[in-house]
Structures are given as C-alpha cells and as structure tokens.
PQR file with spaces between the fields and no chain letter, atoms N, CA, C, O and H, PARSE charges and radii, in Angstrom:
ATOM       1  N    MET     1      -8.782  -24.953   32.782 -0.4000 1.5000
ATOM       2  CA   MET     1      -8.768  -25.065   31.330 -0.0000 2.0000
ATOM       3  C    MET     1      -9.202  -23.753   30.681  0.5500 1.7000
ATOM       4  O    MET     1      -8.627  -23.315   29.684 -0.5500 1.4000
ATOM       5  N    ARG     2     -10.225  -23.138   31.267 -0.4000 1.5000
ATOM       6  CA   ARG     2     -10.733  -21.909   30.675 -0.0000 2.0000
ATOM       7  C    ARG     2      -9.703  -20.780   30.754  0.5500 1.7000
ATOM       8  O    ARG     2      -9.539  -20.024   29.797 -0.5500 1.4000
ATOM       9  H    ARG     2     -10.691  -23.494   32.076  0.4000 1.0000
ATOM      10  N    THR     3      -9.012  -20.663   31.888 -0.4000 1.5000
ATOM      11  CA   THR     3      -8.012  -19.611   32.017 -0.0000 2.0000
ATOM      12  C    THR     3      -6.829  -19.864   31.091  0.5500 1.7000
ATOM      13  O    THR     3      -6.203  -18.922   30.606 -0.5500 1.4000
ATOM      14  H    THR     3      -9.146  -21.277   32.666  0.4000 1.0000
ATOM      15  N    LYS     4      -6.526  -21.126   30.847 -0.4000 1.5000
ATOM      16  CA   LYS     4      -5.432  -21.455   29.934 -0.0000 2.0000
ATOM      17  C    LYS     4      -5.780  -21.017   28.510  0.5500 1.7000
ATOM      18  O    LYS     4      -4.938  -20.456   27.809 -0.5500 1.4000
ATOM      19  H    LYS     4      -7.035  -21.892   31.241  0.4000 1.0000
ATOM      20  N    ASN     5      -7.024  -21.273   28.084 -0.4000 1.5000
ATOM      21  CA   ASN     5      -7.456  -20.849   26.754 -0.0000 2.0000
ATOM      22  C    ASN     5      -7.519  -19.335   26.659  0.5500 1.7000
ATOM      23  O    ASN     5      -7.170  -18.761   25.627 -0.5500 1.4000
ATOM      24  H    ASN     5      -7.708  -21.728   28.653  0.4000 1.0000
ATOM      25  N    SER     6      -7.962  -18.686   27.726 -0.4000 1.5000
ATOM      26  CA   SER     6      -8.030  -17.229   27.744 -0.0000 2.0000
ATOM      27  C    SER     6      -6.635  -16.627   27.619  0.5500 1.7000
ATOM      28  O    SER     6      -6.443  -15.641   26.908 -0.5500 1.4000
ATOM      29  H    SER     6      -8.246  -19.152   28.564  0.4000 1.0000
ATOM      30  N    THR     7      -5.670  -17.215   28.305 -0.4000 1.5000
ATOM      31  CA   THR     7      -4.296  -16.731   28.219 -0.0000 2.0000
ATOM      32  C    THR     7      -3.748  -16.902   26.811  0.5500 1.7000
ATOM      33  O    THR     7      -3.074  -16.010   26.294 -0.5500 1.4000
ATOM      34  H    THR     7      -5.826  -18.016   28.882  0.4000 1.0000
ATOM      35  N    LYS     8      -4.028  -18.029   26.193 -0.4000 1.5000
ATOM      36  CA   LYS     8      -3.567  -18.262   24.823 -0.0000 2.0000
ATOM      37  C    LYS     8      -4.174  -17.253   23.862  0.5500 1.7000
ATOM      38  O    LYS     8      -3.482  -16.743   22.980 -0.5500 1.4000
ATOM      39  H    LYS     8      -4.575  -18.753   26.613  0.4000 1.0000
ATOM      40  N    LEU     9      -5.459  -16.958   24.022 -0.4000 1.5000
ATOM      41  CA   LEU     9      -6.113  -15.995   23.141 -0.0000 2.0000
ATOM      42  C    LEU     9      -5.550  -14.592   23.323  0.5500 1.7000
ATOM      43  O    LEU     9      -5.403  -13.853   22.349 -0.5500 1.4000
ATOM      44  H    LEU     9      -6.021  -17.372   24.738  0.4000 1.0000
ATOM      45  N    LYS    10      -5.234  -14.217   24.554 -0.4000 1.5000
ATOM      46  CA   LYS    10      -4.647  -12.902   24.798 -0.0000 2.0000
ATOM      47  C    LYS    10      -3.262  -12.797   24.174  0.5500 1.7000
ATOM      48  O    LYS    10      -2.921  -11.764   23.598 -0.5500 1.4000
ATOM      49  H    LYS    10      -5.353  -14.817   25.345  0.4000 1.0000
ATOM      50  N    ILE    11      -2.467  -13.847   24.281 -0.4000 1.5000
ATOM      51  CA   ILE    11      -1.133  -13.836   23.676 -0.0000 2.0000
ATOM      52  C    ILE    11      -1.235  -13.778   22.157  0.5500 1.7000
ATOM      53  O    ILE    11      -0.457  -13.077   21.510 -0.5500 1.4000
ATOM      54  H    ILE    11      -2.744  -14.686   24.748  0.4000 1.0000
ATOM      55  N    ILE    12      -2.179  -14.503   21.589 -0.4000 1.5000
ATOM      56  CA   ILE    12      -2.375  -14.475   20.132 -0.0000 2.0000
ATOM      57  C    ILE    12      -2.804  -13.091   19.675  0.5500 1.7000
ATOM      58  O    ILE    12      -2.350  -12.619   18.632 -0.5500 1.4000
ATOM      59  H    ILE    12      -2.811  -15.072   22.114  0.4000 1.0000
ATOM      60  N    SER    13      -3.670  -12.432   20.437 -0.4000 1.5000
ATOM      61  CA   SER    13      -4.104  -11.098   20.034 -0.0000 2.0000
ATOM      62  C    SER    13      -2.963  -10.090   20.134  0.5500 1.7000
ATOM      63  O    SER    13      -2.867   -9.189   19.300 -0.5500 1.4000
ATOM      64  H    SER    13      -4.038  -12.816   21.284  0.4000 1.0000
ATOM      65  N    ILE    14      -2.100  -10.225   21.134 -0.4000 1.5000
ATOM      66  CA   ILE    14      -0.927   -9.349   21.233 -0.0000 2.0000
ATOM      67  C    ILE    14      -0.009   -9.571   20.036  0.5500 1.7000
ATOM      68  O    ILE    14       0.516   -8.612   19.469 -0.5500 1.4000
ATOM      69  H    ILE    14      -2.178  -10.957   21.811  0.4000 1.0000
ATOM      70  N    LEU    15       0.185  -10.823   19.651 -0.4000 1.5000
ATOM      71  CA   LEU    15       1.018  -11.118   18.483 -0.0000 2.0000
ATOM      72  C    LEU    15       0.400  -10.564   17.201  0.5500 1.7000
ATOM      73  O    LEU    15       1.121  -10.106   16.314 -0.5500 1.4000
ATOM      74  H    LEU    15      -0.242  -11.602   20.111  0.4000 1.0000
ATOM      75  N    CYS    16      -0.917  -10.604   17.099 -0.4000 1.5000
ATOM      76  CA   CYS    16      -1.582  -10.036   15.918 -0.0000 2.0000
ATOM      77  C    CYS    16      -1.365   -8.532   15.839  0.5500 1.7000
ATOM      78  O    CYS    16      -1.136   -7.995   14.755 -0.5500 1.4000
ATOM      79  H    CYS    16      -1.502  -10.976   17.820  0.4000 1.0000
ATOM      80  N    PHE    17      -1.437   -7.840   16.991 -0.4000 1.5000
ATOM      81  CA   PHE    17      -1.158   -6.408   17.004 -0.0000 2.0000
ATOM      82  C    PHE    17       0.275   -6.136   16.567  0.5500 1.7000
ATOM      83  O    PHE    17       0.525   -5.186   15.826 -0.5500 1.4000
ATOM      84  H    PHE    17      -1.623   -8.276   17.871  0.4000 1.0000
ATOM      85  N    LEU    18       1.218   -6.961   17.018 -0.4000 1.5000
ATOM      86  CA   LEU    18       2.614   -6.785   16.617 -0.0000 2.0000
ATOM      87  C    LEU    18       2.810   -7.016   15.126  0.5500 1.7000
ATOM      88  O    LEU    18       3.537   -6.269   14.471 -0.5500 1.4000
ATOM      89  H    LEU    18       1.014   -7.733   17.620  0.4000 1.0000
ATOM      90  N    ILE    19       2.171   -8.035   14.590 -0.4000 1.5000
ATOM      91  CA   ILE    19       2.275   -8.318   13.156 -0.0000 2.0000
ATOM      92  C    ILE    19       1.680   -7.181   12.344  0.5500 1.7000
ATOM      93  O    ILE    19       2.238   -6.787   11.320 -0.5500 1.4000
ATOM      94  H    ILE    19       1.580   -8.642   15.122  0.4000 1.0000
ATOM      95  N    ALA    20       0.546   -6.651   12.800 -0.4000 1.5000
ATOM      96  CA   ALA    20      -0.069   -5.519   12.103 -0.0000 2.0000
ATOM      97  C    ALA    20       0.839   -4.296   12.144  0.5500 1.7000
ATOM      98  O    ALA    20       0.920   -3.555   11.164 -0.5500 1.4000
ATOM      99  H    ALA    20       0.094   -6.971   13.632  0.4000 1.0000
ATOM     100  N    ALA    21       1.524   -4.077   13.263 -0.4000 1.5000
ATOM     101  CA   ALA    21       2.453   -2.951   13.364 -0.0000 2.0000
ATOM     102  C    ALA    21       3.633   -3.132   12.421  0.5500 1.7000
ATOM     103  O    ALA    21       4.058   -2.174   11.775 -0.5500 1.4000
ATOM     104  H    ALA    21       1.459   -4.679   14.059  0.4000 1.0000
ATOM     105  N    ILE    22       4.165   -4.340   12.331 -0.4000 1.5000
ATOM     106  CA   ILE    22       5.294   -4.604   11.430 -0.0000 2.0000
ATOM     107  C    ILE    22       4.876   -4.410    9.978  0.5500 1.7000
ATOM     108  O    ILE    22       5.625   -3.835    9.189 -0.5500 1.4000
ATOM     109  H    ILE    22       3.820   -5.118   12.855  0.4000 1.0000
ATOM     110  N    ILE    23       3.697   -4.880    9.622 -0.4000 1.5000
ATOM     111  CA   ILE    23       3.202   -4.699    8.251 -0.0000 2.0000
ATOM     112  C    ILE    23       2.997   -3.220    7.952  0.5500 1.7000
ATOM     113  O    ILE    23       3.300   -2.763    6.851 -0.5500 1.4000
ATOM     114  H    ILE    23       3.088   -5.348   10.262  0.4000 1.0000
ATOM     115  N    SER    24       2.485   -2.471    8.921 -0.4000 1.5000
ATOM     116  CA   SER    24       2.273   -1.036    8.716 -0.0000 2.0000
ATOM     117  C    SER    24       3.595   -0.302    8.538  0.5500 1.7000
ATOM     118  O    SER    24       3.688    0.619    7.727 -0.5500 1.4000
ATOM     119  H    SER    24       2.238   -2.843    9.816  0.4000 1.0000
ATOM     120  N    ILE    25       4.608   -0.700    9.282 -0.4000 1.5000
ATOM     121  CA   ILE    25       5.927   -0.079    9.117 -0.0000 2.0000
ATOM     122  C    ILE    25       6.504   -0.430    7.751  0.5500 1.7000
ATOM     123  O    ILE    25       7.117    0.414    7.097 -0.5500 1.4000
ATOM     124  H    ILE    25       4.532   -1.448    9.941  0.4000 1.0000
ATOM     125  N    ALA    26       6.310   -1.672    7.321 -0.4000 1.5000
ATOM     126  CA   ALA    26       6.847   -2.103    6.030 -0.0000 2.0000
ATOM     127  C    ALA    26       6.189   -1.368    4.867  0.5500 1.7000
ATOM     128  O    ALA    26       6.833   -1.113    3.850 -0.5500 1.4000
ATOM     129  H    ALA    26       5.812   -2.358    7.853  0.4000 1.0000
ATOM     130  N    THR    27       4.910   -1.025    5.013 -0.4000 1.5000
ATOM     131  CA   THR    27       4.211   -0.299    3.945 -0.0000 2.0000
ATOM     132  C    THR    27       4.294    1.210    4.141  0.5500 1.7000
ATOM     133  O    THR    27       3.644    1.971    3.424 -0.5500 1.4000
ATOM     134  H    THR    27       4.386   -1.232    5.840  0.4000 1.0000
ATOM     135  N    LYS    28       5.092    1.638    5.109 -0.4000 1.5000
ATOM     136  CA   LYS    28       5.348    3.050    5.403 -0.0000 2.0000
ATOM     137  C    LYS    28       4.088    3.805    5.810  0.5500 1.7000
ATOM     138  O    LYS    28       3.933    4.984    5.492 -0.5500 1.4000
ATOM     139  H    LYS    28       5.620    1.020    5.691  0.4000 1.0000
ATOM     140  N    GLU    29       3.197    3.127    6.508 -0.4000 1.5000
ATOM     141  CA   GLU    29       2.032    3.780    7.107 -0.0000 2.0000
ATOM     142  C    GLU    29       2.344    3.970    8.588  0.5500 1.7000
ATOM     143  O    GLU    29       1.929    3.182    9.438 -0.5500 1.4000
ATOM     144  H    GLU    29       3.323    2.169    6.767  0.4000 1.0000
ATOM     145  N    TYR    30       3.084    5.035    8.870 -0.4000 1.5000
ATOM     146  CA   TYR    30       3.634    5.202   10.206 -0.0000 2.0000
ATOM     147  C    TYR    30       2.576    5.550   11.246  0.5500 1.7000
ATOM     148  O    TYR    30       2.716    5.180   12.411 -0.5500 1.4000
ATOM     149  H    TYR    30       3.420    5.675    8.179  0.4000 1.0000
ATOM     150  N    ALA    31       1.523    6.252   10.846 -0.4000 1.5000
ATOM     151  CA   ALA    31       0.477    6.608   11.811 -0.0000 2.0000
ATOM     152  C    ALA    31      -0.227    5.359   12.336  0.5500 1.7000
ATOM     153  O    ALA    31      -0.440    5.217   13.540 -0.5500 1.4000
ATOM     154  H    ALA    31       1.409    6.552    9.899  0.4000 1.0000
ATOM     155  N    SER    32      -0.584    4.463   11.429 -0.4000 1.5000
ATOM     156  CA   SER    32      -1.259    3.245   11.880 -0.0000 2.0000
ATOM     157  C    SER    32      -0.297    2.318   12.620  0.5500 1.7000
ATOM     158  O    SER    32      -0.711    1.586   13.519 -0.5500 1.4000
ATOM     159  H    SER    32      -0.411    4.579   10.451  0.4000 1.0000
ATOM     160  N    SER    33       0.980    2.345   12.250 -0.4000 1.5000
ATOM     161  CA   SER    33       1.936    1.499   12.977 -0.0000 2.0000
ATOM     162  C    SER    33       2.108    1.986   14.413  0.5500 1.7000
ATOM     163  O    SER    33       2.240    1.176   15.330 -0.5500 1.4000
ATOM     164  H    SER    33       1.316    2.940   11.520  0.4000 1.0000
ATOM     165  N    LEU    34       2.109    3.303   14.613 -0.4000 1.5000
ATOM     166  CA   LEU    34       2.179    3.822   15.980 -0.0000 2.0000
ATOM     167  C    LEU    34       0.937    3.437   16.772  0.5500 1.7000
ATOM     168  O    LEU    34       1.019    3.139   17.964 -0.5500 1.4000
ATOM     169  H    LEU    34       2.003    3.961   13.868  0.4000 1.0000
ATOM     170  N    LEU    35      -0.203    3.446   16.110 -0.4000 1.5000
ATOM     171  CA   LEU    35      -1.439    3.032   16.765 -0.0000 2.0000
ATOM     172  C    LEU    35      -1.364    1.571   17.195  0.5500 1.7000
ATOM     173  O    LEU    35      -1.718    1.236   18.326 -0.5500 1.4000
ATOM     174  H    LEU    35      -0.270    3.688   15.142  0.4000 1.0000
ATOM     175  N    PHE    36      -0.906    0.702   16.296 -0.4000 1.5000
ATOM     176  CA   PHE    36      -0.807   -0.717   16.629 -0.0000 2.0000
ATOM     177  C    PHE    36       0.236   -0.978   17.711  0.5500 1.7000
ATOM     178  O    PHE    36       0.036   -1.838   18.569 -0.5500 1.4000
ATOM     179  H    PHE    36      -0.619    0.975   15.378  0.4000 1.0000
ATOM     180  N    ILE    37       1.340   -0.249   17.678 -0.4000 1.5000
ATOM     181  CA   ILE    37       2.356   -0.407   18.724 -0.0000 2.0000
ATOM     182  C    ILE    37       1.801    0.043   20.072  0.5500 1.7000
ATOM     183  O    ILE    37       2.028   -0.605   21.094 -0.5500 1.4000
ATOM     184  H    ILE    37       1.503    0.450   16.981  0.4000 1.0000
ATOM     185  N    GLY    38       1.074    1.156   20.064 -0.4000 1.5000
ATOM     186  CA   GLY    38       0.442    1.618   21.303 -0.0000 2.0000
ATOM     187  C    GLY    38      -0.569    0.629   21.837  0.5500 1.7000
ATOM     188  O    GLY    38      -0.644    0.397   23.044 -0.5500 1.4000
ATOM     189  H    GLY    38       0.890    1.682   19.234  0.4000 1.0000
ATOM     190  N    MET    39      -1.351    0.042   20.936 -0.4000 1.5000
ATOM     191  CA   MET    39      -2.332   -0.957   21.354 -0.0000 2.0000
ATOM     192  C    MET    39      -1.638   -2.193   21.917  0.5500 1.7000
ATOM     193  O    MET    39      -2.096   -2.776   22.899 -0.5500 1.4000
ATOM     194  H    MET    39      -1.290    0.230   19.956  0.4000 1.0000
ATOM     195  N    THR    40      -0.535   -2.587   21.293 -0.4000 1.5000
ATOM     196  CA   THR    40       0.212   -3.751   21.771 -0.0000 2.0000
ATOM     197  C    THR    40       0.755   -3.514   23.175  0.5500 1.7000
ATOM     198  O    THR    40       0.642   -4.372   24.051 -0.5500 1.4000
ATOM     199  H    THR    40      -0.163   -2.113   20.494  0.4000 1.0000
ATOM     200  N    ILE    41       1.340   -2.349   23.374 -0.4000 1.5000
ATOM     201  CA   ILE    41       1.916   -2.036   24.687 -0.0000 2.0000
ATOM     202  C    ILE    41       0.831   -1.974   25.753  0.5500 1.7000
ATOM     203  O    ILE    41       0.981   -2.548   26.831 -0.5500 1.4000
ATOM     204  H    ILE    41       1.432   -1.653   22.662  0.4000 1.0000
ATOM     205  N    SER    42      -0.262   -1.277   25.451 -0.4000 1.5000
ATOM     206  CA   SER    42      -1.308   -1.149   26.463 -0.0000 2.0000
ATOM     207  C    SER    42      -1.967   -2.491   26.760  0.5500 1.7000
ATOM     208  O    SER    42      -2.253   -2.798   27.917 -0.5500 1.4000
ATOM     209  H    SER    42      -0.383   -0.810   24.575  0.4000 1.0000
ATOM     210  N    TYR    43      -2.209   -3.285   25.733 -0.4000 1.5000
ATOM     211  CA   TYR    43      -2.855   -4.582   25.947 -0.0000 2.0000
ATOM     212  C    TYR    43      -1.949   -5.530   26.718  0.5500 1.7000
ATOM     213  O    TYR    43      -2.416   -6.290   27.567 -0.5500 1.4000
ATOM     214  H    TYR    43      -1.977   -3.036   24.793  0.4000 1.0000
ATOM     215  N    SER    44      -0.648   -5.486   26.423 -0.4000 1.5000
ATOM     216  CA   SER    44       0.260   -6.368   27.153 -0.0000 2.0000
ATOM     217  C    SER    44       0.421   -5.917   28.603  0.5500 1.7000
ATOM     218  O    SER    44       0.581   -6.755   29.490 -0.5500 1.4000
ATOM     219  H    SER    44      -0.269   -4.869   25.734  0.4000 1.0000
ATOM     220  N    LEU    45       0.380   -4.603   28.860 -0.4000 1.5000
ATOM     221  CA   LEU    45       0.444   -4.134   30.245 -0.0000 2.0000
ATOM     222  C    LEU    45      -0.802   -4.544   31.021  0.5500 1.7000
ATOM     223  O    LEU    45      -0.711   -4.938   32.184 -0.5500 1.4000
ATOM     224  H    LEU    45       0.250   -3.922   28.140  0.4000 1.0000
ATOM     225  N    ILE    46      -1.964   -4.451   30.379 -0.4000 1.5000
ATOM     226  CA   ILE    46      -3.202   -4.906   31.020 -0.0000 2.0000
ATOM     227  C    ILE    46      -3.120   -6.399   31.300  0.5500 1.7000
ATOM     228  O    ILE    46      -3.492   -6.857   32.380 -0.5500 1.4000
ATOM     229  H    ILE    46      -2.037   -4.131   29.434  0.4000 1.0000
ATOM     230  N    PHE    47      -2.634   -7.149   30.329 -0.4000 1.5000
ATOM     231  CA   PHE    47      -2.510   -8.601   30.487 -0.0000 2.0000
ATOM     232  C    PHE    47      -1.580   -8.954   31.642  0.5500 1.7000
ATOM     233  O    PHE    47      -1.886   -9.840   32.440 -0.5500 1.4000
ATOM     234  H    PHE    47      -2.331   -6.776   29.452  0.4000 1.0000
ATOM     235  N    LEU    48      -0.445   -8.264   31.734 -0.4000 1.5000
ATOM     236  CA   LEU    48       0.509   -8.552   32.804 -0.0000 2.0000
ATOM     237  C    LEU    48      -0.043   -8.170   34.173  0.5500 1.7000
ATOM     238  O    LEU    48       0.179   -8.883   35.151 -0.5500 1.4000
ATOM     239  H    LEU    48      -0.196   -7.544   31.085  0.4000 1.0000
ATOM     240  N    SER    49      -0.760   -7.053   34.250 -0.4000 1.5000
ATOM     241  CA   SER    49      -1.312   -6.651   35.547 -0.0000 2.0000
ATOM     242  C    SER    49      -2.424   -7.599   35.988  0.5500 1.7000
ATOM     243  O    SER    49      -2.576   -7.847   37.184 -0.5500 1.4000
ATOM     244  H    SER    49      -0.941   -6.474   33.455  0.4000 1.0000
ATOM     245  N    GLN    50      -3.199   -8.129   35.053 -0.4000 1.5000
ATOM     246  CA   GLN    50      -4.232   -9.098   35.409 -0.0000 2.0000
ATOM     247  C    GLN    50      -3.615  -10.428   35.821  0.5500 1.7000
ATOM     248  O    GLN    50      -4.139  -11.121   36.694 -0.5500 1.4000
ATOM     249  H    GLN    50      -3.075   -7.928   34.081  0.4000 1.0000
ATOM     250  N    LYS    51      -2.512  -10.776   35.195 -0.4000 1.5000
ATOM     251  CA   LYS    51      -1.873  -12.054   35.509 -0.0000 2.0000
ATOM     252  C    LYS    51      -1.255  -12.029   36.910  0.5500 1.7000
ATOM     253  O    LYS    51      -1.209  -13.060   37.581 -0.5500 1.4000
ATOM     254  H    LYS    51      -2.087  -10.214   34.486  0.4000 1.0000
ATOM     255  N    LYS    52      -0.780  -10.864   37.356 -0.4000 1.5000
ATOM     256  CA   LYS    52      -0.190  -10.754   38.687 -0.0000 2.0000
ATOM     257  C    LYS    52      -1.242  -10.912   39.775  0.5500 1.7000
ATOM     258  O    LYS    52      -0.942  -11.410   40.861 -0.5500 1.4000
ATOM     259  H    LYS    52      -0.817  -10.026   36.811  0.4000 1.0000
ATOM     260  N    ASN    53      -2.466  -10.496   39.496 -0.4000 1.5000
ATOM     261  CA   ASN    53      -3.531  -10.564   40.520 -0.0000 2.0000
ATOM     262  C    ASN    53      -4.136  -11.904   40.640  0.5500 1.7000
ATOM     263  O    ASN    53      -5.036  -12.105   41.455 -0.5500 1.4000
ATOM     264  H    ASN    53      -2.709  -10.092   38.614  0.4000 1.0000
C-alpha cells in the first residue's frame, strides 16, 4: 500500500512539473519553462530507474 501511494505521489509531482512548464511557456517565461522541463525529465528518469530496481 505504501509503495502504491508513493508511486501515485511521484506521478502527480511529475505532472505538476509538466503543468508548470506549460504555464511558463504560455506566459512566455522561457527560462523558467526550460527549468521545469529539465526538472520533469530528470525526476521521471530517477523515477523510472528506481522502479526498475
């Protein structure tokens, strides 16, 4: 149960980073959108590597 909740929270946080990146692109704040996209990619790669182990 705990790992299931942890997985849900990680997916929600990745989605929040994506939403923040989309909002930043829409408001033409490209520097912060690149930051959020980078955070999304790195966090999802960490999540996938932990899930494989």
